[in-house]
N, C-alpha and C positions, 0 to 999 in steps of 0.2 A: 539138412533141416534148419541149421542156423540161418543160412542165407534166405531160405523161404520165410522164416519167421520175421527176419528183418524187413523183407519186402512187404509183408503183410502189415507190419506196424507202420511203415512209412506211408503206405496207401491209406491206412486209417487216419493218419494225421492230415493228409491232403484232403480227404473227404470231410474231416471235421472242420478244417478252415473254410472249405468251400461252402459248407452249410451254415456256418455261423453268421450272425448279423454283422454288417460292417459297423465300425465304431461311429458313434454319433458325433457330428461336428458341433462345436459350441456355437451359441448365438441364437438368432431368431429370424423368422421370415415375416412375421406380422405381430401386431399387438397381442393377439390371442396366445402367442407362444410365451408371453411374459406373465409373471405372477405378481401379487402384492401391489397392484396398481401401477406397475411399471409399463413403459411403452417401448416399442421396437424402433431403433434408429441405427442405421448402418450395421445391421445384423447383431446389435447389442441391446440388451434390456436396460433402459435408462429411466431416470425419474421424469424427464420431460423432453419435448422437442420444440415447444413454443410456449409463450406466456399463458395461453389459454388452459394449459394442463397444470398450472400451478395455483395454489390457493391465493386468496386475496392478500395483498401486501407483499407478494413475492413475485420475482421474475425468473425466467429460465435463462441461465447462463452456463455454457459448457455442459448441457444436458442435466443440470441440477437446479432445483428451485431454491433461490437465495432471497433473503430479505431485501426489499428495496431500500436504498439509502434515503435518509430524510433530505439530503442535499448533496450536490456535487460541486457547488460554487458558493462563495461567500455572498454573492448578490441574491441568492435564494433564501437567505436568512434575514429575519427582521430584528428590530430592536438593537442593532449594533452587534449582533452575535456573529460568530465566524463558523464556517463549515469545516469541521475537523473529524476525520475518519468517518465521514458520511452523516454526522450529526451536527445540528446547530447548537453551539455552546457559547457561553460568555467568554470573552477574551481574557487572557491573563497577563500578556505583555504587549508592549507597543509593536514588537516585531510581527505579531499576528495580524496587525491591521493594515498591512501593505505599506508601500513607500510613503514615508512622511506621516503615516497615521499614528494615532495615540489611543491607548486603552484607558478608558476612564470608568472606574467602578464596573468593570465587566462588559462595557459597551465600547465598540470601536468608533472613533471619530476619524473618518477618512480625510486624507489630505486633498486639497484642491489641486488640480493640474494647472500648470502655468508654463509660460514661455519667457516671462520676465518678472522682475520684482514688483513692477507696477500692478500686476494682477493679484498680488497677495496682500494680506493685511499689513498694517504699519509695523507690527512686530515680527513679520515673517519675511523670509527671503525665498526666492525661487531657486531650489537646489535639485538638480537631476530631474527637472520637469514637474516637481511638486513643491507646494508651499510648505516651508518648515520654519519653526521658530528661529529667529536670528540668534546666531551663536550656539546653536544646538551642538552637543558633543558628537563627534564622529564615532563610528563603530570601531572596535579594536583592529579591524583590518585596514582602516583608514583608506577605503576604496570608494566611499560614497554610496555604499549599498549595504543591506543587511541580509544575513542568512537566516531565513525563517525556520522555526521549529516545525517538524513533521509529526503527525499523530497517527496512531494505529488503533484498530479495533481490539476487543478482548481476545487474548491468546493468538493474535495474528501478526505476521511479519510481511504480509503483502501490502503494497502501496495502493491505497484507494484512489479513486478518481478525484476526490476532493483535495488530495495532497499533491497532485501532479502539477497544478499551476504554481504552487509554492516551490516545488523542486525545479520547475522550469526557470523560475525567477532566480533561484539559487545558482543554477547552472550559468545564467547570464552574469551573476555577480562574481562567480569564480573565474569567469572568462576575463573580467576586468582586472583581476588580481592574479595574473598568471605566475607571478614570482612567489606567491604565498601558498602555504600548505594549510590544511584544515583537518581537525579531528572530528570524525563523525561518531557521536556518542549516543549509544542506545540505552534506553531505560525501560523499565516495566513497573506495573503496580505491585502490590505486596501479595497477590495471589500466587499460589504454587511454592515450590521449594526454592531455596537459594540457588541451588545448582541449575534447576530448570530455568529460572529467571535470567541467570547469567547467559545461558545458551540462547534464550529467546531474545534478549537484548542484542546479542551479537548478530542474530539473524536479521533483526530489524535494521541495525546499522549497516550490515552488508548489503541488504536489499536497496537501501538508499544510495550507498556508494556505487552499486552496480547500475542503478538508474542514472546517476550523474555521469558515470563513465560512458553510458550509451549516448548521452547528450554531447559528449566530447571532452569531458574533464579527464585529465590524465590520472589514472588510478594511483600512480606513485605520489600524487599530491594529497591523497586522502588516507588517513589512518583510522581504522575501525577500532572503537573503544567500547567494550561492553561493560555497563555499570550495574545491570540487573536492577534490583529494587533499592539500592543503597542511597539514591538521591531523590527523595520524594519532593514534589512541588508543594505539598501541603494543601493542594487545591482539589483533591479528589482523584480517583482512579483514572478518569478520562484524560486528565492532564499529565498523569504519570506515564501513560503508554505513549512514549514519544522518542524522537531522535533529534538531538541538538547538534549545533556546530560550534566549534571553537577554533579561531585562527591560531596558527602556530608561528 
């Protein structure tokens, strides 16, 4: 009797499995399978597949609608402003104005390109292909180039397109000074807790160091230094969300 009962129970389980519905596979086959305005892409419900599915002022990137940047290059800004973290903002330092440039009351005055001193004004010399004031002090690295500050969006550590040209130039500058090391110093604005801002500033500095490493700079030459909100520029939050460089 026991054996018969066991056989009956096993048979019931087999029949139960055979009659039950197969487990549903995650994903979608078409847009109708998605809810809340999402669309189907590669069997996944996502926010968008192309720009036409995003509201005005946003573009589709990695299946998400993101706000279009105001700019990606300095030459897209007017009035001497510079493109930083996707926004046209007044300059704060000469280093933001490119080789040989100067920041005057928030507006960049770009240096003229040259091949000899005769192409520059009487009080300027042709240095590194740009006209510079005669006797201008060299940067701390004494390599004839400047390491530009890089800026970030609110609560972001990703490097925006507008900052890549600066980092590319910084990579070339570091290449000229192969015997020197540099501190990559991350900063934040005063939003958030002190602990969070220290972590955010470290992520920003590390993302910059990683970018430069991909360009060919030896990681051993770069020291990541997180400063959090401790060193404000006094020029507003946009200027505080930054990563600076200091020669060692």
